[in-house]
SELUM-37150 format. One record per residue: residue in three letters; x, y, z of N, C-alpha, C, O, CB in turn. Coordinates in steps of 0.2 Angstrom, whole numbers, plus 5000, padded with zeros to 4 digits. Each point is the difference from the previous one (the first is absolute). Glycine has a CB too. Example, Ala and Ser with C-alpha at 12.3 -4.5 7.8 and 13.67 -1.06 7.14 Angstrom:
2
ALA506649725039499650065000500450065000500549995003498649955003SER500750114990500450065001499650055003500350065001500349914989
REM end
This chain:
343
MET505550115152499549954994500550014994500450035004498249995000ILE501649984991500449984995499650014994499649964997501149965011LYS499450154991499550024995500049974991500549994997499650125013GLU499249874987500049954995500450034994499950064999498949905005THR501850004992500250034996499749974991500249954998501050085013ILE498449994986499649964994500250024995500150065000499049925005LEU501149994991500349994992499549994995499649965001501449975002VAL498850114993499550004996500450014991500350044996499050025016THR500549894987500650014994499350014993499549975001501849925006GLY498850134988499850034994499750085003499450024999500349854994ALA500750165011499650085004500250054995499950065002500149915011ALA500350024980499750054996499549994996499850054996501049985005GLY499049904998499349994998499450025002499950015006500649934992PHE499050074999499350035003499849975004499750055003500149984989ILE500149935011499649975007500850005002500150064999498549855000GLY502050075004500450025003500250075004500250015006499849914986PHE499850125001500150085001499450025009500150035005500149994977TYR499149945014499850055007500049945006499850015005499350094988ILE501349845005500049965008500550055004499950035006500149834990CYS500550145000500650055006499750065001500050015006501249974990ARG498550055002499850065002499449995006500150035005500250034982GLU499349905012499649985004500549975008499950015006499249984982LEU501349965010500349965008500350085003499950025006500649824990ALA499950205000500250055003499750045005500250045004500349954988LYS498649995006499950055008500249955006499950025006499150054989TYR501249885003499949955009500850005002500550024996498449875000ASP501350105012500550005001500449954998500449975004499150085004VAL500749934985500349954995500750034998500150065000498649894995ASN501850015003500550004996499649984995499649955000501350045006ILE499250054986499949974994500749994994500450044998498350025005ILE501249894997500849984993499749994993499749954998501249975011CYS499250164987499649984995500449964995500649995001498750105001LEU500649894993500349944997499650004993499549974999500949965013ASP500150114982499749984992500549994993500450054998498750035006ASN500949884993500650014993499850054997500450004995499849895003LEU499450155001499850064995499949994993500050044996500550025012ASN499449864991499950024992499849994996499649965001500950055000ASP499450014993499750014992499550004998499850044996500849935002TYR499149985007499349984997499750044998499749994995500249935010TYR499950165001499550024997500650085003500550015004497949884995ASP501250144997500550105002500349985007499649995003499450134992VAL501749875008500350035003499950065004499950005006500649964987ASN499450095002499950085004499549975006500249995006499750114982LEU499649895009499449985005500149985007499750015005499849964985LYS500949985008500549965006500350045005500050005006500349914986THR500150125005500450045004499650075003500250035005500849924987HIS498550075004499550035002499550005007499850055003500449954984ARG499849925016499849995004500349995006499949995006499549994985LEU501150025006500850015003500350055007500150015006500149974980SER499550075007500050065003499650035003500150055003500549964991GLU498849965006499350015006500249965005499750015005499250004987LEU501649935009500249985008500450045002500050015006499949884994GLY500650174995500550035006500749964995500550015003498750005012PHE500949974981500449974996500250034996499650014995500149925008GLU501150104996499950044992501249954999500349965003498350234999ALA501549854992500649975000500150034993499650004996500449895011ASP500850154991500150034997499850024994499950054998500549925009ASN499849954989499749984992499949935002499349995001501450084990PHE499449905010499649925000500249975007500550005003499649974982PHE499449995018500149965008500549944998499949944998498750075007ILE502050014997500549934999499749945006499750015005501650084992GLU499049834999499949955003500350005006500650015002499249954988ASN499850025014500149975007500350055005500249985006500049904988GLU499850195004500250065003499449995005499549974998501150104992VAL499449985017499350005005500050064998500650025000499249915011TYR499650134988499650024999499750025008499949965004500249994984GLN499850115014499650015006499450054997500150024994501049965017SER498650034993499350034997500250065003500350005005498749924995LYS500950164997500150065001499150045004499950055003501249944985ILE498549965011499550025002499849945008500050025006499750044978TYR500149895014500349945006500650015006500050005006499749934984LEU500950065006500550005004500449935001500149964995499350135010GLU500849915000500249925000499349945001500149945000501150105008LYS498249994992499549945002500049984992499849954999499350095014LEU501049994981499949954995500850024996500350065000498249935000LYS501749934997500750024995499949964994499749945000501250085010PHE499250004987500149974992500449974996500550044999499050015001ILE500449894998500749964996499850004995499450024999501049895008LYS500050084987499949974994500349945000500549995002499450114992THR499749865004500249934998499549954997499450025000501450005007ASP499449924992499549964998499849935005500349995005500150064984ILE499049915010499849945005500549944997500149955004498650104999GLU501549974989500249944998500750005003500349955000499050054988ASN501050045014500850025001499949955009499850035004500650144987LYS499749785009500149965008500550045004500050015006499849874990LYS500650134998500950045009499750045001500050015006501249984993ASN498550064997499750075003499450045005499850055003500849944987LEU499149935008499350005003500249965008499650015005499549994981GLU501449965016500250005004500450035005500050005006499749944989LYS500650105002500450065002499550045004500150005006500750024984ILE498750005006499750045005499449995004499650035004500850044988PHE499649865007499549965007500750005006499850015006499149894985GLU501650095007500649995006500150095003500050015006500849854987GLU499250165005500350094998499350025006500250015006500450014975ASN498749995019499750045000499449965006499650025004500750034984LYS500149895010499349955010499350034998499750045001501249995013ILE499249904980498950044995499849925007500449965002499550084974THR499450005025499749955004499349994996499649965003501150085008LYS499149994984499349984995500350014994500650025000498250015006VAL500949964989500150014992499350004997499649965000501549985000CYS498850134997499549984994500249984994500050064997499450015009ASN500749904991500050004992499650024995499549974999501049975005LEU499750104993499650024994500250024995499750034995499849995011ALA501349954993500450004994499749954996499849965003501450085001ALA498849964990499949964995499850034993499950064999499849885010GLN500350014986499950044993499250024997499849954997501449975001ALA498550105003499350004999499750004992500450024995499650045018GLY499549934986499850024994499849924997500449965000500350164999VAL498749874999499749944997500450004995500549974999498250035004ARG500950084992500350004992500950004999500349984994498450125003TYR501749915006500750005000500149935001500649984999499750145006SER499249844998500549925002499949974994500049945000499750045014LEU500150054980499749964995500650014994500149974995498450065010LYS501750044999500749974995500850015004500550014997498850044990ASN500749955019500650005004500249955007500350025005499550104990PRO499849815002499649955005500650005007499849985006499349934982HIS501650105010500349975002500350045006500349975005499949964984LYS499650155009500150055008499749995004500150045005500150034992TYR499349895003499549995007500149925002499849995005499250104992ILE501249885000500549945002500650025007500149985006499849984980ASN500450115008500950005005499750055006500350015005500850004983THR498350015011499950065006499549985002500150015006500450084991ASN498849905002499649995003500049905006499649985004499950154985ILE500949845008500349935002500549995004500049985006499550004986CYS501150035002500750015005500150055006500049995006500649984983GLY499450085007499850075004499449995008500150055005500150024981PHE499549895014499450015006500549915003499649975004498850134990MET502149875004500249945003500450045003500149985006499849924988ASN500650175002500350015004499950045008500350005005500249974984ILE498950075011499750035005499749945005499850015006500050104987LEU500149845005499549935006500849975001500149975005498249974989GLU502350065002500649985007500250065004500349985005500449924987CYS499350155007500150065004499550005006500250025006500350044984CYS498949945009499750005006500049925002499850015006499450114992ARG500949845001500449935003500550015005500050015007500149954981ASN500450045007500750025003500350075006500550005003499649944985TYR499450115011500250045005499350035005499950065002501449984990ASN498349905009499449985005499550065001500150035005500649895001ILE498850094988499950054997499149985005499749944999501350094986LYS498750015019499450005001499449994996499649955001501050115005LYS499449974988499450004996500250014992500550044999498950015013LEU500349934984500150024993499450035000499649995004501249924990VAL499050125001499450034995500150014994500450044998499250005010TYR500149934988500250014991499650004999499549995003501349974993ALA499250084995499550014996499949944995500449974996499850165006SER499249854999499749944995499750044994500350044997499549875013SER499750064988499550054995499449954998500049944999501150134996SER498349985003499549965000500049974993499549955000500050125009SER500949934986500449954994499849915001499849954997501450165003VAL499049905008500049925001499349984998500149964995500750035015TYR498850024991499349974998499749994993499449974998500550075011GLY500850004987499649984995499450004997499650045002501149915001ASN499150004991499350044999499449955004499649974997500850094991ASN499749955018499449965004499550034998499950054998500649925012THR498949964991499450064999499550005005499450035001500649964986LYS500449965020499450045007500250075001500650025000499149875009VAL499850144991500350085004499650005008499649955001500450144987PRO500349965016500650035001500549955001499849955004499750154999PHE501149914994500749955001500150015008500350055003500449984984LYS499249915017500349985005500649975000500249974995498850035008GLU501450015002500749985003499949934999500549984997499950115013SER499449874991499649925003499949994991500049944998499050085017ASP500950024981499949954992500749964997500550015002498550084994PHE500849874999500549984996500550064996499850054998499249845001VAL501550095000500650084996500349924997500650014999499950145010ASP499349814990500849994995500050014994500549974997499849965008PHE499350104991499949994991500350104999499650044997498849825001PRO502250175004500150054999500150004992500449964997499950075015VAL499250034986500250044992500550014997500249994994499150055007SER501149995005500750034995500749985006500049995006499350144986ILE501349895004500649975006499850035007499949975005501150034986TYR499150085007499950055008499449975002499850065000500750064997ALA499349865004499049965003500749965004500250015006498349964980ALA501849965010500349954999500350015005499949965005500050024985SER500550075011500550045005499950025004500550005004499850034991LYS499249985008499750055008499649915002500049975006499450224990LYS500449784999499849945004500449965003499849965004499550054991SER501549995003500549965000500250035008500449965003500150014983ASN499450095017500350055004499449985006500250005006500550114984GLU498849885008499649975007500349945002500149985006498850084991LEU501349884997500149945002500650015004500049985006499449974984MET501150085006500850025005499950015007500449985004500150084986ALA499049995011499950035007499849965004500050015006499950094990TYR499649834999499549965006500549955003499949965005498850064990SER501949975000500549945002500550035006500149975005499949994981TYR500350105014500350035003499850025007500350015005500050004985SER498850015009499750005006500149945006500150005006499250084986HIS500449855003500049935002500750005003499950005006499349954984LEU501450045008500649965001500150045004500049975005500449974987TYR499950145009500150045004499850045006500450025004499749964988SER499250035006499350025005500250085000500050045005500049855005LEU500150154982500150054998499150035000499649974997501849994994ASN498650075012499450064999499850034994500250064999500349975011THR499249934984500050064994499250004999499649965003501750014989ILE498550085005499650044999499950004992500550034998499750035013GLY499449934985499850014992499750024997499649964998500749995002LEU499650124997499450044998499950024992500350034996499950025016ARG499249914988499850004992499650054998499450005000500649894999PHE500550174999499850054999499750014993500249974995500550075014PHE498750014991499350014996500250054997500050055003499249915003THR501050064987500150064995500050085004499550055001499849874989VAL501250085013500250045003500250074996500350004994500049915013TYR499350154996499950064995500150065005499849995005499349964985GLY501350135004500050045007500650054997500349984995499349925017PRO500550154991500650044998500649985003500149985006499350104992MET501049934995500649965001500249944999500549965001499450115005GLY499549924990500049914997500449974996500550025000498649995000ARG500849944996500549984998499850014990499549964997500949945016PRO499950144984499850014994499849954994500050034994500550075010ASP499549834997499849954999499549974999499849974995500850045009MET499050025001499349985003499650054995500150054996500349925018ALA498849984986499850034994499650055004500350054997499649854994TYR499850125012499850085002500550054998499950064999499449915013TYR501450004988500450084999500250014992500150064998500749935015LEU499149944982500149994996499550034996500150034995500649895008PHE498750085000499450044997499950065003499750044995499849875004THR500750125005500350055004500350054993499750054998500649875016LYS500350054984500350054998499749994991500050064997501249935014ALA498749964987499449984994499850084998500250054997499149815009ILE500150124999499550054999500250075001499550044998499849865004ILE501250145002500250064999500350014994500050064998500049955012ASN500449934987500350034993499550004993500050024994501249945011GLY498450004998499649984993500149944997499750004995500450105004ASP500349855003499949934996499649985004499950025006501149964989PRO498749964999499749945005500249955003500649984998498950044998ILE500349955009500049985006500049904999499749985005499750155000ASN500749834992499949945004499549955004500249985006500650094993VAL498749924999499549975003499849914999499749974996500050165002PHE500749845009500049934996499349995001499650045003501849914998ASN498649984996499449964999499450045002499549995004501249914997TYR499450154993499450045000499650045002499550024998500749924999GLY500350075011499950045006499349935005499650025004500850154989LYS499749795005499749965005500349955006499849945000499650084989LEU500950015015500550015005499950045006500050065000500749914992ASP499349985014499950035006500450025004500549964999498749995001ARG501050095005500650005004500150035004499950065000500549924994ASP499749985014499950045006500650045000500549985003498749935004PHE500950164991500350055002500150025007499650005005499950024985THR501050005011500249995008500450075000500550014997499549845005TYR499750195005500450055000500950015002500149965005498650064996ILE501850014997500650005006499750025005500650025000500349994993ASP498950015012499750045004499949925006500350005006499150124985ASP500149845005499749955002500649955003500249995005498850044986ILE501349955003500449954999500650005006500249955004499550064984CYS500550075011500550035007499749975005500449965003499850144993GLU499249915006500049985009499949955001500149975005499550114998GLY500149894991500049905002500749965000500249955003498650054990VAL501650045003500749985000500450025009500149955003500050084981VAL499950015019500250045005499849975005500349995005499750114990LYS499449895005499349975004500649945000500450015005498050034992CYS501849894999500249935001500950035003500349975004498749944983ILE501150145011500850014999500250015011500449975004499650134978ASN499449955018500150015008499749965004500350005005499750104992GLU499549875002499849945003500649955006500649994998498750014990ASN500550005016500549955004499649955005500349995005500750104994LYS498549875000499749985005500349944996500150004994498950085011GLU501249845001500349954997499449964997499550015003501649985005SER498849964986499849974994500349925002500549995000499750134991LYS499349855010500049944999500049974993500249944998499350085012VAL500350034984500249984995500550044995499850054997499249875006MET501750054995500350034997500150034993500550024998499749935010HIS499250044990500250004993499350025000499649965002501549954992LYS498550155003499450034999500150064993500450044999499249945017LEU499949994981499750054993499550055001499650005005500649914989TYR499650135002499650045001499650044994500450034997500349975013ASN498950014988499950064994499950055003499750005006499849944987ILE500950125003499850065002499750034992500350014995500650005016GLY498250014991500050034994499550035002499950005006500649944985ASN499050095006499550055000499449994999499550035000501250034997ASN499449855003499249975002499350034995499449995002501050005013LYS499950054979499350034995500550014993500150054998499050035012PRO500949854986500350014993499550074996499550025003500949844996VAL499850164997499850064996500149964992500549974998500050155012LYS498949894987500050004994500750024996500250045003498649974998LEU501549974994500450054997500050064996500550045001499849895000LEU499050074995499850074998499850055005500150064999499649894992ASP500050015014499950065006500550035002499950065002499349905002PHE501350024996500550005004500450064995500550035003499549825004ILE499950164986500350034995499450085000500050064999500549804993LYS499250115009499350085001500350045007499950065002498749884993ILE501750015009499950055005500950044999500250055002498749865008ILE501350054987500850024998499850074995500450055000500549815001GLU498650134994499650064996500050045003500550045001498749934994LYS500250035009499850055005500450045005499950055003499249894995ASN501550035002500350055006500650034995500350045003499349885010ILE500650074982500550014993499650084998500350055000499949804994GLY499150125004499650054996500249984996500250054997499550045007LEU500349864992500049984991499949945000500249965004500650104991LYS498949924998499949954999500349924997499749984995499750125006ALA500949884999500449934999499849984992499550004997500449965016LYS500750034986500049944993499949945001500349975005500550084989LEU498849925003500149915004500149964991499850004994498950005021LYS501849964990500349984991499649925007500250005005501650084984MET497749865010499849944999500549954997500250004995498950055005LEU501149915008500249954997500149955002499950005006500450064990PRO499949875001499749945004500550005006500450045002499249894987MET500149985015500550045007500849964999500249964996498550075015GLN501650004994500850004996500249935005499649995004500950184992LYS500149805002500449935004500150045007500250055001500749874988GLY498850035016500550025007499150025004499849975006501850104988ASP498249975003499650045003499549965002500049944999500350164996VAL499149925009499549985006499350044998500050064998501049915012LEU498549994991499550034996499650045007499650055000500249844987THR500350095020499950035007500549985006500349945001498550054995THR501150075008500349995005499550045005499650054999501749934995TYR498749985012499250035005500449955007500149945000498350084990ALA501950025015500149985005499650005007499750045004501149984988ASP499349905008499550005009500550025004500649975000498549945000THR500750155004500650035005499849985007500250045004500250074990SER499249835008499750005006500649995006500050025005498949954990ARG501449985000500649975006500450065002500250015006499949874989MET500150165000500450085003499750045005500350035005500149994984TYR499149965010499350045005500049985008500050035005499349964984LYS500549945008500249975009500649995003499950005006499449954993ASP501350054999500650015003500350065001500250025005499849894991TYR500050144997500150055004499350085000500250065000501249874997CYS498250065003499450034999500150074994499950065000499849905015PHE500649984981500350074993499349984994499849944998502250055003LYS497850074997499549994994500450094996500050055002498549865005ALA501550064988500250064995499350044997499549984997501549944998LYS499250145008499350064999499850024994499450014999501050045009THR500449974986500150064997499349964993500149944999501550125007ASP498049984991499950004996500450024993500550045000498749955008ALA500649984987500450024994500050074997500550024997499249865000GLU499550165004499950054999500450055000500150054997499149905006ILE501150035004500550055006500749984999500550045001498649955009GLY501149964987500649975002500250024993500650015000499349885010ILE499750114984500150044990500350075003500650025000498149944991LYS500850075013500250074999500350025002500250064998499349965001LYS501049935009500650045001500650004996500450055000499349935009PHE500249964989500549974995500150044990500550004996498949875014ILE500050154991500150054994500250075003500450034996498649914997ASP500850095013500150065004501049984998500350024996498449995017TRP501349954990500949985001500550004993500550035000499249885008TYR499850064987500350004994500350064996500550024997498849895002LYS500150125004499850064994500650045004500550014996497850005001LEU501850025012500550045002500549974997500350034995499350015015TYR500849894994500749974995500050004994500550044999499749895008TYR499650064986500150044994499850064998499950014994500249895005ASN499850135004499950085002499449994994500450004995500950075010ILE498249934994499449974996499350055001499549975002501049904999ASN499550204996499450025001499549994993500150024994500450085016ILE499149874993499149984994499750055004499450024998500349834997
REM end
């Protein structure tokens, strides 16, 4: 039996790193791909890569193939961009890819207000390159990242995959909804097995520095005020990274034949937390009080995220199990260690 070779894009990103590390436990080969852009601190991205055993003398060179010093031939890293069609085709051609997990994307709702073109270039044009490679190289399965942002300001909760989602309130959300439509088209036209995963507010150690929980932690430790939008009247379905990772890997590893070629799943905690309560959990774990700067609702934001996860449980027996109290403690323990902070 030929060993699976799985391409993971966005491998130096928050979720991508955890997925690569988890997949390395299985009898598969993994091609880790990332462009290492500077949307946030590149040092954090290279730190994640070092945890996977990838090292470069000064910086990673475009299109160079790096072999993991921990997982050896099982893991390879290539610095490239999914927007580069020729580079992507070469990777598919040379590595005999069998499955793809596409996590490469321009993230962030707020940044999409400042630089909308980046979301079109990466999230739509880049994703198109992924779909074309999957079609042309006979890929067995494509698992890709969507987002809870597609639900916009839907008032019916919890959010179900069957809900109407034609009113995105940010270009980021619009790009993720576009991914789902594009994937459906390729599933219909070319019988490509695609699974879109709508992630709900992912958090945890080595997370993204632009996320609220990370910004709150930094500000509280530094004694700076934190911006609390909509005067704190927000609810978020915070989902711990280990739970996200378990759900994604279940989707990648499953090899049962399915008559439904395009599927969508929510991956959330199914347990929203009020923003002010979430801040209190952070305060408790740091041991300091936050200075709250209460502000009105910001453009592109939504009032509530709340995942109905029954479809994911039915098909994969998956249910998130990490409470915010536990997840935030693990994040703050990591944060203090990473930034060498003693409080």
